[in-house]
BAFINU-312837 format. One line per 8 residues: number of its first residue (from 1); their letters; for each residue y, z, x of C-alpha. Coordinates in Angstrom, 3 decimals, m for minus. Example, Ala and Ser with C-alpha at 12.3 -4.5 7.8 and 13.67 -1.06 7.14 Angstrom:
2
1> AS> m4.500:7.800:12.300 ~ m1.060:7.140:13.670
***
This chain:
290
1> MRISNRSD> m4.535:m18.965:11.955 ~ m6.276:m17.599:15.026 ~ m8.172:m14.466:15.907 ~ m7.883:m12.990:19.377 ~ m9.856:m10.186:20.996 ~ m8.907:m7.495:23.535 ~ m9.019:m9.975:26.388 ~ m5.935:m11.617:24.841
9> KPIIISDK> m7.733:m14.981:24.788 ~ m7.276:m16.213:21.219 ~ m10.128:m18.062:19.517 ~ m8.877:m20.821:17.241 ~ m10.767:m20.793:13.946 ~ m10.453:m22.461:10.579 ~ m9.924:m20.570:7.353 ~ m13.694:m20.685:6.686
17> DTITGLNI> m14.695:m19.151:10.026 ~ m15.365:m15.458:10.548 ~ m15.782:m12.960:13.374 ~ m18.971:m13.920:15.184 ~ m21.991:m11.679:14.734 ~ m20.459:m9.385:12.126 ~ m22.753:m8.436:9.223 ~ m20.644:m6.465:6.759
25> VNMKRILV> m23.332:m6.203:4.069 ~ m25.264:m3.571:6.023 ~ m22.285:m1.607:7.345 ~ m22.577:2.142:6.804 ~ m19.072:3.494:7.478 ~ m15.756:1.704:6.940 ~ m12.267:3.149:7.371 ~ m9.176:1.611:5.731
33> IRLDEIGD> m5.725:2.877:6.743 ~ m2.950:2.235:4.215 ~ 0.004:4.490:5.024 ~ 2.544:2.346:3.189 ~ 4.678:3.141:0.167 ~ 3.556:3.062:m3.464 ~ 4.194:m0.662:m3.988 ~ 2.072:m1.811:m1.051
41> VVLSTPFL> m0.728:0.577:m1.990 ~ m0.832:m0.953:m5.481 ~ m0.896:m4.432:m3.935 ~ m3.921:m3.431:m1.850 ~ m6.097:m2.679:m4.895 ~ m7.640:m6.207:m4.944 ~ m8.505:m5.728:m1.262 ~ m10.332:m2.452:m1.976
49> RELRRNCP> m12.268:m4.020:m4.839 ~ m13.355:m7.055:m2.805 ~ m14.214:m4.894:0.193 ~ m16.558:m2.805:m1.968 ~ m18.125:m5.883:m3.526 ~ m18.892:m7.300:m0.075 ~ m19.983:m3.953:1.393 ~ m22.019:m2.312:m1.393
57> KAWITLIV> m23.861:0.113:0.919 ~ m20.894:1.354:2.943 ~ m19.234:4.747:2.780 ~ m15.595:3.698:2.533 ~ m12.874:6.129:3.598 ~ m9.234:5.434:2.739 ~ m6.270:7.096:4.477 ~ m2.991:7.203:2.539
65> KPECYALV> 0.208:9.239:2.390 ~ 0.203:12.301:0.093 ~ 2.778:10.560:m2.123 ~ 0.248:7.809:m2.907 ~ m2.773:9.997:m3.563 ~ m2.498:9.845:m7.360 ~ m2.788:6.034:m7.214 ~ m6.186:6.067:m5.491
73> ETCPYINE> m7.592:9.437:m6.561 ~ m9.906:7.836:m9.140 ~ m10.444:4.482:m7.374 ~ m14.099:3.498:m8.003 ~ m14.323:1.375:m4.857 ~ m13.939:4.098:m2.233 ~ m15.970:7.209:m1.454 ~ m13.252:9.494:m0.139
81> VRLFNRNT> m9.503:9.709:0.378 ~ m7.928:11.365:3.399 ~ m4.239:12.265:3.418 ~ m2.064:11.859:6.492 ~ 1.323:13.540:6.377 ~ 3.243:13.079:9.609 ~ 5.766:15.717:8.500 ~ 3.305:18.603:8.216
89> IYSVVGAL> 4.548:20.369:11.368 ~ 8.227:19.517:11.071 ~ 9.331:23.167:10.942 ~ 7.450:23.890:14.160 ~ 8.818:21.140:16.372 ~ 12.205:20.628:14.746 ~ 14.126:17.630:16.073 ~ 11.462:16.604:18.609
97> SKIKNQLS> 10.286:13.857:16.293 ~ 8.233:11.950:18.859 ~ 6.237:15.031:19.832 ~ 5.935:15.980:16.178 ~ 4.431:12.617:15.268 ~ 1.981:12.626:18.164 ~ 0.831:16.134:17.291 ~ 0.466:15.222:13.622
105> ILLFCLFS> m1.765:12.290:14.544 ~ m3.850:14.332:16.971 ~ m4.346:17.179:14.490 ~ m5.227:14.749:11.732 ~ m7.896:13.020:13.836 ~ m9.305:16.343:15.049 ~ m9.539:18.104:11.698 ~ m9.695:15.362:9.061
113> IRGRKFDL> m11.715:12.646:10.773 ~ m13.641:15.167:12.945 ~ m14.870:12.710:15.538 ~ m16.752:10.473:13.100 ~ m17.677:7.011:14.264 ~ m17.098:3.995:12.036 ~ m18.637:0.545:12.012 ~ m15.348:m1.010:10.949
121> VILPRWDW> m11.696:0.096:10.879 ~ m9.205:m2.055:8.957 ~ m5.419:m1.917:8.984 ~ m4.554:m4.494:6.282 ~ m0.752:m4.310:6.603 ~ 0.668:m7.666:7.710 ~ 4.208:m6.556:8.574 ~ 5.278:m4.169:11.334
129> DLYYATRI> 3.646:m0.755:11.496 ~ 6.280:1.925:10.961 ~ 3.819:4.529:9.646 ~ 1.914:5.343:12.873 ~ m1.296:3.823:11.509 ~ m2.031:2.045:14.797 ~ m1.789:5.319:16.715 ~ m4.460:6.757:14.436
137> VKLIRARI> m6.642:3.706:15.071 ~ m6.336:4.263:18.806 ~ m7.948:7.731:18.536 ~ m10.787:6.702:16.214 ~ m14.184:5.584:17.442 ~ m15.305:2.302:15.900 ~ m17.263:m0.790:16.847 ~ m14.810:m3.182:15.191
145> KIAFSEYV> m11.088:m2.559:14.691 ~ m9.150:m5.303:12.947 ~ m5.488:m5.810:12.007 ~ m2.798:m8.464:11.921 ~ m1.391:m9.264:15.335 ~ 1.913:m7.959:16.621 ~ 2.934:m11.618:16.978 ~ 2.889:m12.532:13.263
153> NEYKQKLN> 6.667:m12.178:13.100 ~ 9.512:m11.622:15.526 ~ 10.414:m8.181:14.194 ~ 6.869:m6.886:14.520 ~ 6.550:m8.304:18.016 ~ 9.616:m6.352:19.050 ~ 8.819:m3.037:17.340 ~ 5.028:m3.031:17.772
161> ARFDRCFS> 4.804:m4.385:21.303 ~ 1.353:m3.864:22.893 ~ m0.129:m2.602:19.625 ~ m2.747:m5.389:19.724 ~ m4.472:m3.518:22.554 ~ m5.624:m0.871:20.077 ~ m7.826:m3.336:18.168 ~ m10.970:m5.267:18.957
169> HVIDDRSV> m9.762:m8.187:16.819 ~ m6.327:m9.218:15.578 ~ m5.461:m11.903:13.045 ~ m2.596:m14.130:14.118 ~ m1.446:m15.654:10.848 ~ 2.303:m16.295:10.848 ~ 2.475:m18.090:7.504 ~ 4.507:m16.696:4.635
177> KHEVEHNL> 2.197:m15.322:1.927 ~ 2.152:m12.670:m0.725 ~ 0.952:m9.273:0.516 ~ m2.117:m9.543:m1.730 ~ m3.078:m12.828:m0.060 ~ m2.676:m11.360:3.430 ~ m4.863:m8.399:2.490 ~ m7.596:m10.617:1.094
185> EVIRCIGG> m7.454:m12.783:4.197 ~ m8.920:m9.836:6.107 ~ m11.931:m9.897:3.773 ~ m12.574:m13.534:4.608 ~ m12.154:m12.956:8.342 ~ m14.844:m10.263:8.409 ~ m17.277:m12.564:6.614 ~ m16.696:m11.601:2.993
193> RVEADGLE> m16.027:m13.641:m0.123 ~ m13.091:m13.136:m2.462 ~ m13.795:m13.558:m6.166 ~ m10.590:m12.224:m7.741 ~ m7.067:m11.238:m6.718 ~ m5.960:m9.275:m9.788 ~ m4.288:m5.889:m9.386 ~ m5.836:m2.695:m10.760
201> LWITDEDR> m4.746:0.841:m11.602 ~ m7.157:3.631:m12.472 ~ m5.726:6.160:m14.906 ~ m7.238:9.384:m16.196 ~ m7.408:10.839:m19.705 ~ m4.620:13.182:m18.659 ~ m2.454:10.181:m17.737 ~ m3.099:8.592:m21.138
209> KFAELVLQ> m2.246:11.787:m23.006 ~ 1.022:12.134:m21.083 ~ 1.984:8.532:m21.862 ~ 1.108:8.954:m25.534 ~ 3.215:12.123:m25.724 ~ 6.248:10.404:m24.193 ~ 5.943:7.455:m26.594 ~ 5.566:9.763:m29.578
217> QQCIGEGA> 8.666:11.722:m28.582 ~ 10.596:8.450:m28.421 ~ 9.128:7.255:m31.757 ~ 7.634:4.179:m30.098 ~ 4.699:2.789:m32.071 ~ 1.882:0.480:m31.020 ~ 3.581:m2.682:m32.250 ~ 6.808:m2.139:m30.330
225> LLIASSPG> 7.882:m4.464:m27.534 ~ 7.827:m1.950:m24.701 ~ 9.096:m2.949:m21.240 ~ 9.008:m0.737:m18.149 ~ 11.143:m1.376:m15.080 ~ 11.675:0.295:m11.711 ~ 14.956:m1.100:m10.342 ~ 15.056:0.977:m7.151
233> ASEAKRVW> 13.400:0.434:m3.756 ~ 12.871:2.303:m0.500 ~ 15.439:0.096:1.278 ~ 18.850:m0.928:m0.017 ~ 18.336:m4.535:1.099 ~ 15.364:m4.816:m1.266 ~ 17.301:m3.720:m4.350 ~ 18.499:m6.408:m6.730
241> PKERYAEI> 22.179:m5.957:m7.751 ~ 22.376:m3.273:m10.433 ~ 24.849:m5.340:m12.453 ~ 22.236:m8.059:m12.907 ~ 19.640:m5.526:m13.956 ~ 22.100:m4.145:m16.518 ~ 22.693:m7.594:m18.012 ~ 18.953:m8.232:m18.348
249> YKWLIDDM> 18.366:m4.798:m19.849 ~ 21.109:m5.393:m22.434 ~ 19.611:m8.770:m23.341 ~ 16.133:m7.273:m23.734 ~ 17.417:m4.519:m26.014 ~ 20.004:m6.465:m28.025 ~ 18.395:m9.900:m28.368 ~ 14.671:m9.227:m27.973
257> GARLILFG> 14.528:m5.874:m29.737 ~ 12.715:m4.286:m26.810 ~ 12.348:m0.589:m26.044 ~ 13.035:0.041:m22.378 ~ 11.662:2.644:m19.970 ~ 13.272:2.890:m16.518 ~ 11.425:4.630:m13.699 ~ 12.960:6.101:m10.563
265> CVSEKNLS> 12.933:8.988:m8.116 ~ 15.347:11.806:m7.286 ~ 17.079:9.795:m4.557 ~ 17.992:7.132:m7.145 ~ 20.073:9.484:m9.290 ~ 23.236:7.392:m8.839 ~ 21.376:4.318:m10.033 ~ 20.118:6.069:m13.162
273> EYFMSELW> 23.625:7.383:m13.918 ~ 24.979:3.843:m13.665 ~ 22.443:2.478:m16.145 ~ 23.081:5.414:m18.455 ~ 26.794:4.616:m18.578 ~ 26.175:0.878:m19.002 ~ 23.440:1.025:m21.647 ~ 24.286:4.126:m23.649
281> PGRQGKFL> 27.145:2.829:m25.868 ~ 25.501:1.574:m29.069 ~ 21.967:1.700:m27.656 ~ 21.007:5.342:m28.104 ~ 17.255:5.733:m28.484 ~ 16.595:2.192:m27.257 ~ 15.890:3.161:m23.643 ~ 14.473:6.050:m21.662
289> IL> 15.039:6.980:m18.006 ~ 12.194:8.840:m16.240
***
């Protein structure tokens, strides 16, 4: 692993080394940009917890997509959540997508960030930036801006060429790791310590009441073996074959006596219809599709 600065002269460091002269304990304002989908936002929860533990005095601002707001609305480790929706002016600019995106970013920085200066800006995403997060970083004033280098994989190098210029420090770690591990690596690079890597979700009383109501309607008691699954994904290449899911679901219901809840979105209607046709015969009341 190596960390390089804006001069493009990489400094070779060991895993125990950190950015020189950076004291995160006394930082006052930190900005984290996480414009990914729901799954990656959930995987960043250990990062947010460890960032807060290492920066107890900081005002931490998190930028996410509107679709992910409910996941972080009650997060105890951040002070505020800002929402960036690059489609807010779609009806105004129509098909001029490039202009639309640039205007969305400019308006967001002008009205949501309002010229604030940060001590530290972090973009924890390891893979290529397809959410315009780097363009937001470019317009924000900060002493330290850190992200994973455009050179961590071939695809990112091609699609995010020259993005490294927008940061004061970039982490060049090309090893294959879980997304949680990559996120926590940023903590270590800025001088922090990682104590735990467990995921978290913060639910409200309203969430609990909704879940209890659904379970009551399905006559699912506390002792039941309840399994939830979300077989879909944002990209077709990331979806496991539906036939294999169906076989596992049948085994869970028939052999293990499990009650099954399948989660999905509107765009996955065909997938839900497939599972309905495969599981319904002889298994009525044993599964629920939400």
